[in-house]
C-alpha positions as CSV (number, residue, x, y, z in Angstrom):
1,X,-13.3,-3.1,-48.3
2,X,-11.4,-2.5,-45.1
3,X,-10.4,-5.1,-43.1
4,X,-12.6,-4.3,-40.0
5,X,-15.6,-3.8,-42.6
6,X,-14.7,-7.5,-44.0
7,X,-15.2,-8.9,-40.5
8,X,-18.1,-7.5,-39.9
9,X,-19.6,-8.6,-43.3
10,X,-18.5,-12.1,-42.2
11,X,-20.3,-12.1,-39.0
12,X,-23.6,-10.2,-40.2
13,X,-24.1,-11.5,-43.5
14,X,-21.9,-14.6,-44.6
15,X,-22.3,-16.8,-41.2
16,X,-25.9,-16.0,-40.2
17,X,-26.8,-16.4,-43.9
18,X,-25.1,-20.0,-44.0
19,X,-26.8,-20.8,-40.6
20,X,-30.3,-19.7,-41.4
21,X,-30.3,-21.2,-45.0
22,X,-29.0,-24.6,-43.7
23,X,-31.5,-24.7,-40.9
24,X,-34.2,-23.7,-43.2
25,X,-33.3,-26.4,-45.6
26,X,-32.9,-28.9,-42.8
27,X,-36.6,-28.0,-41.5
28,X,-38.2,-28.2,-44.8
29,X,-36.4,-31.5,-45.6
30,X,-37.6,-33.1,-42.2
31,X,-41.2,-31.7,-42.8
32,X,-41.0,-33.2,-46.4
33,X,-39.9,-36.6,-45.1
34,X,-42.7,-36.4,-42.6
35,X,-45.2,-35.8,-45.3
36,X,-43.8,-38.6,-47.4
37,X,-44.0,-41.0,-44.4
38,X,-47.4,-40.3,-43.6
39,X,-48.6,-40.7,-47.3
40,X,-46.6,-43.8,-47.5
41,X,-48.4,-44.9,-44.4
42,X,-51.7,-44.3,-45.8
43,X,-50.9,-46.2,-48.8
44,X,-49.5,-49.0,-47.3
45,X,-52.5,-49.6,-45.1
46,X,-54.7,-49.2,-48.1
47,X,-52.8,-51.9,-50.0
48,X,-52.2,-53.9,-46.9
49,X,-56.0,-54.2,-46.1
50,X,-56.8,-54.8,-49.8
51,X,-54.3,-57.7,-49.9
52,X,-55.4,-59.2,-46.6
53,X,-59.2,-58.8,-47.8
54,X,-58.4,-60.2,-51.1
55,X,-56.5,-63.5,-49.6
56,X,-59.3,-63.6,-47.1
57,X,-61.9,-63.8,-49.6
58,X,-60.1,-66.3,-51.6
59,X,-59.7,-68.7,-48.6
60,X,-63.3,-68.4,-47.8
61,X,-64.2,-69.3,-51.2
62,X,-62.1,-72.2,-51.2
63,X,-63.3,-73.3,-47.9
64,X,-67.1,-73.2,-49.2
65,X,-65.7,-75.0,-52.3
66,X,-64.2,-77.7,-50.2
67,X,-67.4,-78.3,-48.5
68,X,-69.3,-78.3,-51.7
69,X,-67.2,-81.0,-53.4
70,X,-66.8,-83.1,-50.2
71,X,-69.6,-85.4,-51.4
72,X,-68.8,-85.4,-54.8
73,X,-65.1,-86.6,-55.1
74,X,-66.5,-89.7,-56.8
75,X,-68.2,-87.6,-59.7
76,X,-65.2,-85.7,-61.3
77,X,-67.5,-84.3,-63.9
78,X,-69.8,-82.6,-61.4
79,X,-66.5,-81.3,-59.5
80,X,-65.1,-79.7,-62.9
81,X,-68.5,-78.0,-63.3
82,X,-68.4,-76.6,-60.1
83,X,-64.8,-75.4,-60.4
84,X,-65.5,-73.7,-63.9
85,X,-68.5,-72.3,-62.5
86,X,-66.4,-70.5,-59.4
87,X,-63.6,-69.5,-61.8
88,X,-66.0,-67.8,-64.4
89,X,-67.5,-65.6,-61.8
90,X,-64.2,-64.0,-60.5
91,X,-61.4,-62.8,-62.9
92,X,-58.7,-63.2,-60.0
93,X,-58.5,-66.8,-60.6
94,X,-55.9,-68.3,-63.2
95,X,-57.2,-71.6,-62.7
96,X,-59.0,-74.0,-59.9
97,X,-57.5,-77.8,-59.6
98,X,-58.3,-80.6,-57.3
99,X,-55.5,-82.8,-56.4
100,X,-55.3,-86.1,-54.8
101,X,-53.3,-86.4,-51.4
102,X,-50.4,-87.6,-53.8
103,X,-50.4,-84.2,-55.5
104,X,-51.6,-85.5,-58.8
105,X,-54.2,-83.5,-60.9
106,X,-57.7,-85.0,-60.6
107,X,-59.6,-82.3,-62.3
108,X,-59.2,-78.4,-63.2
109,X,-60.6,-75.4,-65.0
110,X,-57.9,-76.1,-67.5
111,X,-55.2,-78.5,-68.5
112,X,-52.0,-76.3,-67.4
113,X,-51.1,-78.9,-64.6
114,X,-51.9,-81.8,-66.2
115,X,-48.4,-83.3,-66.7
116,X,-47.1,-82.1,-63.1
117,X,-47.1,-83.6,-59.7
118,X,-47.3,-80.9,-57.0
119,X,-46.6,-83.1,-54.0
120,X,-43.1,-81.3,-53.5
121,X,-44.5,-77.9,-53.4
122,X,-44.1,-76.4,-49.9
123,X,-47.4,-75.3,-49.7
124,X,-48.8,-79.0,-50.6
125,X,-46.7,-80.2,-47.9
126,X,-47.9,-77.7,-45.3
127,X,-51.7,-78.7,-46.3
128,X,-51.0,-82.1,-45.8
129,X,-49.1,-81.6,-42.5
130,X,-51.4,-78.9,-41.0
131,X,-54.7,-79.9,-42.7
132,X,-55.2,-75.9,-43.3
133,X,-55.2,-73.7,-45.9
134,X,-51.7,-72.7,-47.1
135,X,-50.2,-70.2,-49.4
136,X,-47.3,-70.2,-51.5
137,X,-44.4,-68.1,-50.7
138,X,-43.1,-67.2,-53.8
139,X,-44.7,-66.4,-57.5
140,X,-45.2,-69.5,-60.0
141,X,-45.0,-69.1,-63.8
142,X,-47.3,-71.5,-65.6
143,X,-46.6,-72.9,-69.1
144,X,-48.6,-70.2,-70.6
145,X,-46.1,-67.5,-69.0
146,X,-48.9,-66.3,-66.5
147,X,-47.3,-65.4,-63.0
148,X,-49.7,-66.8,-60.2
149,X,-49.8,-67.3,-56.5
150,X,-50.9,-70.6,-55.3
151,X,-53.4,-71.1,-52.4
152,X,-54.2,-74.5,-51.5
153,X,-57.2,-76.0,-49.1
154,X,-57.6,-79.4,-48.0
155,X,-60.8,-81.4,-48.7
156,X,-61.5,-83.4,-45.4
157,X,-63.6,-86.4,-44.8
158,X,-63.5,-88.4,-41.5
159,X,-60.6,-86.0,-40.3
160,X,-58.6,-87.4,-43.2
161,X,-57.4,-85.4,-46.4
162,X,-59.0,-86.9,-49.4
163,X,-58.2,-84.2,-51.9
164,X,-56.5,-80.9,-52.0
165,X,-58.1,-77.8,-54.0
166,X,-55.6,-75.4,-55.3
167,X,-56.4,-72.0,-56.9
168,X,-54.1,-69.9,-59.0
169,X,-54.3,-66.2,-58.4
170,X,-53.3,-64.0,-61.4
171,X,-50.6,-61.6,-60.4
172,X,-51.3,-59.5,-63.4
173,X,-54.8,-58.9,-62.1
174,X,-53.5,-57.7,-58.5
175,X,-50.7,-55.8,-60.1
176,X,-53.3,-53.8,-62.4
177,X,-55.7,-53.1,-59.4
178,X,-52.7,-51.7,-57.3
179,X,-51.0,-50.0,-60.3
180,X,-54.5,-48.1,-60.9
181,X,-54.9,-47.1,-57.3
182,X,-51.3,-45.8,-56.8
183,X,-49.2,-45.4,-59.8
184,X,-46.6,-43.2,-58.3
185,X,-45.6,-45.7,-55.6
186,X,-43.3,-48.8,-55.8
187,X,-44.9,-51.8,-53.9
188,X,-43.3,-55.2,-53.2
189,X,-44.7,-58.3,-51.3
190,X,-42.1,-60.2,-49.7
191,X,-42.2,-63.5,-47.7
192,X,-41.2,-64.2,-44.3
193,X,-37.4,-64.4,-45.5
194,X,-37.8,-61.0,-47.3
195,X,-37.5,-62.8,-50.7
196,X,-39.8,-60.8,-53.2
197,X,-43.2,-62.6,-54.2
198,X,-44.1,-59.8,-56.7
199,X,-43.8,-56.0,-57.2
200,X,-45.1,-53.3,-59.2
201,X,-43.7,-49.8,-60.3
202,X,-40.3,-50.9,-58.9
203,X,-37.6,-49.3,-61.0
204,X,-34.7,-49.8,-58.5
205,X,-33.9,-52.0,-55.7
206,X,-35.0,-51.0,-52.3
207,X,-31.8,-49.8,-50.1
208,X,-31.4,-49.0,-46.5
209,X,-31.7,-45.6,-47.0
210,X,-35.1,-44.8,-45.0
211,X,-37.0,-44.0,-48.1
212,X,-39.5,-46.8,-47.9
213,X,-41.7,-48.6,-45.3
214,X,-42.4,-52.2,-44.5
215,X,-45.7,-53.5,-43.2
216,X,-46.5,-57.0,-42.1
217,X,-49.7,-58.6,-43.5
218,X,-52.5,-59.8,-41.0
219,X,-53.5,-62.9,-43.1
220,X,-50.1,-64.2,-44.3
221,X,-46.5,-64.2,-43.2
222,X,-45.9,-61.8,-45.8
223,X,-44.6,-58.1,-45.5
224,X,-45.7,-55.1,-47.7
225,X,-42.7,-52.9,-48.9
226,X,-43.8,-49.4,-50.2
227,X,-41.4,-46.7,-51.5
228,X,-41.8,-43.5,-53.5
229,X,-39.9,-40.9,-55.2
230,X,-39.0,-38.1,-52.8
231,X,-41.5,-35.7,-54.8
232,X,-42.3,-33.6,-51.7
233,X,-38.4,-33.1,-51.4
234,X,-38.3,-31.8,-54.9
235,X,-39.9,-28.5,-53.8
236,X,-37.3,-28.0,-51.1
237,X,-34.5,-26.6,-53.1
238,X,-36.5,-24.0,-54.9
239,X,-38.2,-23.0,-51.7
240,X,-34.6,-22.9,-49.9
241,X,-33.2,-20.8,-52.8
242,X,-36.1,-18.2,-52.5
243,X,-35.6,-18.1,-48.7
244,X,-31.8,-17.7,-49.3
245,X,-32.3,-14.7,-51.7
246,X,-34.8,-13.0,-49.2
247,X,-32.2,-14.0,-46.1
248,X,-29.3,-12.5,-48.0
249,X,-31.2,-9.2,-49.1
250,X,-32.3,-8.5,-45.3
251,X,-28.7,-9.3,-44.0
252,X,-27.4,-6.8,-46.6
253,X,-29.8,-4.3,-45.5
254,X,-28.7,-5.1,-41.7
255,X,-25.0,-4.7,-42.8
256,X,-25.9,-1.6,-44.5
257,X,-27.6,-0.1,-41.4
258,X,-24.9,-1.2,-39.2
259,X,-22.3,0.4,-41.5
260,X,-24.6,3.6,-41.3
261,X,-24.5,3.6,-37.6
262,X,-20.7,2.9,-37.5
263,X,-20.3,5.8,-39.9
264,X,-22.5,8.0,-37.9
265,X,-20.6,7.2,-34.7
266,X,-17.4,7.8,-36.6
267,X,-18.7,11.2,-37.8
268,X,-19.7,12.0,-34.1
269,X,-16.4,11.0,-32.7
270,X,-14.9,13.1,-35.3
271,X,-17.1,16.2,-34.5
272,X,-16.3,15.5,-30.8
273,X,-12.4,15.4,-31.8
274,X,-13.0,18.7,-33.6
275,X,-14.7,20.3,-30.7
276,X,-12.1,19.2,-28.4
277,X,-9.4,20.5,-30.8
278,X,-11.2,23.8,-31.0
279,X,-11.1,23.9,-27.1
280,X,-7.6,23.1,-27.3
281,X,-6.7,25.7,-29.6
282,X,-8.6,28.2,-27.7
283,X,-6.8,27.0,-24.4
284,X,-3.5,27.3,-26.3
285,X,-4.2,30.9,-27.5
286,X,-5.6,31.6,-24.2
287,X,-2.3,30.4,-22.3
288,X,-0.2,32.3,-25.0
289,X,-2.0,35.5,-25.1
290,X,-4.0,36.1,-21.8
291,X,-0.9,37.3,-19.6
292,X,0.2,39.5,-22.6
293,X,-3.3,40.9,-22.9
294,X,-3.6,41.6,-19.1
295,X,-0.1,43.4,-18.8
296,X,-0.9,46.3,-21.0
297,X,-4.5,46.0,-19.6
298,X,-3.2,46.7,-16.3
299,X,-1.0,49.5,-17.5
300,X,-4.0,51.1,-19.3
301,X,-6.3,50.7,-16.2
302,X,-3.7,52.5,-14.1
303,X,-3.2,55.5,-16.4
304,X,-6.9,55.9,-16.7
305,X,-7.2,56.1,-12.9
306,X,-4.4,58.8,-12.9
307,X,-6.1,60.7,-15.4
308,X,-9.4,60.3,-13.6
309,X,-7.9,61.9,-10.6
310,X,-6.5,64.8,-12.8
311,X,-9.6,65.3,-14.8
312,X,-12.6,65.7,-12.5
313,X,-15.1,67.5,-15.2
314,X,-18.5,65.7,-15.1
315,X,-17.9,64.7,-19.1
316,X,-14.4,63.4,-18.5
317,X,-16.0,61.4,-15.5
318,X,-18.4,59.9,-18.1
319,X,-15.7,59.0,-20.5
320,X,-13.7,57.5,-17.7
321,X,-16.7,55.1,-16.5
322,X,-17.2,54.1,-20.0
323,X,-13.5,53.4,-20.3
324,X,-13.3,51.4,-17.1
325,X,-16.4,49.5,-18.0
326,X,-14.9,48.3,-21.3
327,X,-11.8,47.5,-19.4
328,X,-13.4,45.3,-17.0
329,X,-15.3,43.6,-20.0
330,X,-12.2,42.8,-21.7
331,X,-10.9,41.5,-18.4
332,X,-13.9,39.2,-18.1
333,X,-13.2,37.8,-21.5
334,X,-9.6,37.2,-20.9
335,X,-10.8,35.5,-17.6
336,X,-12.8,33.0,-19.6
337,X,-10.2,32.5,-22.1
338,X,-8.1,31.5,-19.0
339,X,-10.5,29.0,-17.8
340,X,-10.6,27.4,-21.2
341,X,-6.9,27.1,-21.3
342,X,-6.7,25.7,-17.8
343,X,-6.2,21.9,-17.5
344,X,-9.0,19.7,-16.1
345,X,-7.3,19.0,-12.8
346,X,-8.5,21.8,-10.6
347,X,-8.1,22.5,-6.8
348,X,-11.4,21.4,-5.4
349,X,-12.9,21.2,-2.1
350,X,-15.9,19.6,-0.2
351,X,-18.4,22.2,0.4
352,X,-22.2,22.4,0.8
353,X,-23.8,23.8,-2.3
354,X,-26.3,25.4,-0.3
355,X,-23.5,27.7,1.1
356,X,-22.6,28.9,-2.6
357,X,-26.3,29.7,-3.4
358,X,-26.9,31.4,0.0
359,X,-23.8,33.5,-0.7
360,X,-25.0,34.3,-4.4
361,X,-28.6,35.1,-3.4
362,X,-28.0,39.0,-2.7
363,X,-26.5,39.1,-6.1
364,X,-29.2,37.2,-8.1
365,X,-32.1,39.1,-6.1
366,X,-30.6,42.4,-7.1
367,X,-30.4,41.4,-10.6
368,X,-34.0,39.8,-10.4
369,X,-35.3,43.1,-9.1
370,X,-33.3,45.0,-12.2
371,X,-35.1,42.8,-14.6
372,X,-38.4,42.7,-12.9
373,X,-38.2,38.9,-12.5
374,X,-39.8,36.9,-9.6
375,X,-36.9,34.9,-7.9
376,X,-37.7,31.6,-6.1
377,X,-35.0,29.1,-4.4
378,X,-35.8,25.9,-3.2
379,X,-33.0,24.3,-1.0
380,X,-32.9,20.9,0.5
381,X,-33.1,20.6,4.4
382,X,-30.3,18.2,4.8
383,X,-26.4,19.3,3.8
384,X,-25.6,18.6,0.4
385,X,-21.8,18.0,-0.1
386,X,-20.2,18.2,-3.7
387,X,-16.6,18.6,-4.5
388,X,-16.3,21.9,-6.5
389,X,-14.1,24.6,-6.8
390,X,-16.0,27.4,-4.5
391,X,-15.4,30.6,-6.8
392,X,-15.7,28.7,-10.2
393,X,-19.1,27.1,-9.0
394,X,-20.4,30.6,-8.2
395,X,-19.1,31.6,-11.8
396,X,-21.4,28.8,-13.1
397,X,-24.5,29.7,-11.3
398,X,-24.1,33.4,-11.9
399,X,-23.7,32.8,-15.7
400,X,-26.6,30.4,-16.0
401,X,-29.0,32.8,-13.8
402,X,-27.5,36.0,-15.9
403,X,-28.4,34.2,-19.1
404,X,-32.1,33.5,-17.9
405,X,-32.4,37.1,-16.8
406,X,-31.5,38.3,-20.3
407,X,-33.9,35.9,-21.9
408,X,-36.9,37.4,-19.5
409,X,-36.0,41.3,-20.4
410,X,-39.8,41.9,-19.9
411,X,-40.2,40.0,-16.5
412,X,-41.1,36.5,-15.5
413,X,-40.2,33.8,-13.0
414,X,-36.8,32.5,-12.0
415,X,-36.6,29.2,-9.9
416,X,-33.4,27.7,-8.6
417,X,-33.9,24.3,-7.1
418,X,-31.5,21.8,-5.4
419,X,-32.3,18.0,-5.0
420,X,-30.6,15.2,-3.7
421,X,-31.4,12.0,-5.7
422,X,-29.4,8.8,-4.9
423,X,-25.7,9.6,-5.2
424,X,-26.3,12.8,-7.2
425,X,-27.1,16.3,-6.5
426,X,-29.3,18.0,-9.1
427,X,-29.2,21.9,-9.4
428,X,-31.8,23.3,-11.8
429,X,-32.6,26.8,-13.1
430,X,-35.8,27.2,-14.9
431,X,-37.0,30.3,-16.4
432,X,-40.2,31.3,-18.2
433,X,-38.5,33.3,-21.0
434,X,-39.3,32.6,-24.9
435,X,-37.3,29.2,-24.9
436,X,-34.8,28.3,-27.4
437,X,-35.4,26.9,-30.9
438,X,-35.0,23.3,-31.3
439,X,-32.3,23.7,-34.2
440,X,-30.3,25.8,-31.9
441,X,-30.4,23.2,-28.9
442,X,-27.2,21.2,-30.2
443,X,-25.3,24.2,-30.8
444,X,-25.4,25.8,-27.5
445,X,-21.9,24.4,-26.0
446,X,-20.3,25.1,-29.3
447,X,-17.5,27.8,-29.1
448,X,-18.4,31.1,-30.3
449,X,-22.1,30.0,-30.9
450,X,-24.4,33.1,-29.3
451,X,-27.8,34.3,-30.1
452,X,-26.9,37.5,-28.0
453,X,-26.1,40.6,-30.0
454,X,-22.8,41.4,-27.6
455,X,-22.3,37.7,-26.6
456,X,-19.0,35.9,-27.1
457,X,-20.4,32.4,-27.2
458,X,-18.0,31.4,-24.6
459,X,-20.2,31.3,-21.4
460,X,-21.9,28.2,-21.8
461,X,-18.7,26.6,-23.0
462,X,-16.9,27.8,-19.8
463,X,-19.7,26.5,-17.6
464,X,-19.5,23.0,-19.2
465,X,-15.8,22.9,-19.0
466,X,-16.0,23.7,-15.3
467,X,-19.1,21.3,-14.6
468,X,-17.3,18.3,-16.2
469,X,-14.1,19.1,-14.3
470,X,-16.0,18.3,-11.1
471,X,-17.0,15.1,-12.7
472,X,-20.6,16.4,-13.3
473,X,-23.0,17.0,-16.3
474,X,-24.7,20.0,-17.6
475,X,-27.8,19.7,-19.7
476,X,-30.4,22.3,-21.2
477,X,-34.0,21.4,-21.8
478,X,-36.1,23.9,-23.6
479,X,-39.3,24.2,-25.8
480,X,-39.7,27.3,-28.0
481,X,-42.2,29.7,-26.5
482,X,-42.3,27.7,-23.2
483,X,-39.0,28.4,-21.1
484,X,-35.9,26.8,-20.5
485,X,-34.5,24.6,-17.9
486,X,-30.8,24.2,-17.0
487,X,-29.9,20.9,-15.2
488,X,-26.3,20.7,-13.5
489,X,-25.9,17.1,-11.9
490,X,-22.7,16.7,-9.5
491,X,-21.7,13.6,-7.6
492,X,-22.5,13.7,-3.9
493,X,-19.6,13.3,-1.5
494,X,-19.6,12.1,2.2
495,X,-18.7,14.6,4.9
């Protein structure tokens, strides 16, 4: 691969592919992250509401129980019966106990706290201090290895704490419910100091990487922390790979298209260079041979004139006229070669193009009559100044009108129009001849291409060379069967 093509490949394929793939990956990652966050928010709200409701129901139940046992503090047997009845109805309870204000067990649904004094427990101190329900800030493990959360409620009488009801909420029961609802999420509950109370499905420690959410509970000074494996992002890589394949294929197609256009442009430039080389070769040949041809041609023409004076027979006159006509034809071809061989810098002058056309009109009208063609000329009322060589511009117009007449050998219409538009002068010659076949249009200005039996293929080449030397352009528009229009555009000049 050439150095230039290598650079083009980098800018068209490699760099856009990197930018597009990276951007696409970032967009997918952001969307996956947003979807994961939304899902986490939904799950977190569900568990937070469930936990708040769970704690609230337990607190309400303990409050009712405190009111029910307030009058039965002297009948511990009846209190035990009430506690056991409450615990048997709800599997969340690991045990319900009544303590005295010193933290000693009075009665309970089991004997797990029989040998313990709970006065130093933070939640017992909080109940005695605030005379309100309190929840433990950490999980406790009972002697039967069952982890529980303790909720304590005071039993009041005459504004004094007479006893304390303590219920142990089974963590395994709460975990099973949460695990059943969302088995793919890691959930943890933390206290106000962000110390974990309990967790489920937690395979690794939470890190500050933004892959989890923390929500405070409404009923407790706890926070719910929820996280999930980035399952949504697992689809990002294969989708990005598929996108990368598609992008690379499309960019390679673009690269091949650009390469094709470059090759087409290079071929066009080479073709133009070849045409220029042809014209340069013709010019070189013209410059080196035209004068050598004209020298003997002048001698031949002089001798023919002498012989014509000596021999006056009608047959001889016919021969001499044919010879003179062919000599004039040779001289015309040599003149065209001389024009091709001249450099582009020419002696030009500012003239009114209308003067050139008015000067040519008698010749054009004469030839139009000869071909039975209706000739019409339309000129602007204002002066139209252009920088041209007077004689060569006449040659261009005569050559173009001659081609039009020869195309309408059975009669027709010829229209010559001059229009001023902006900073340009547009001269158009339109005929009603048979037109030019589409496949021949691009060959009209090639040297030696002609559709005439006796044409040299240099007329239009000479016209184009002359017009371009004046800074103008020449264009042929034709549709086969509908005539031809030759448009010459020249820059206007200020007089």
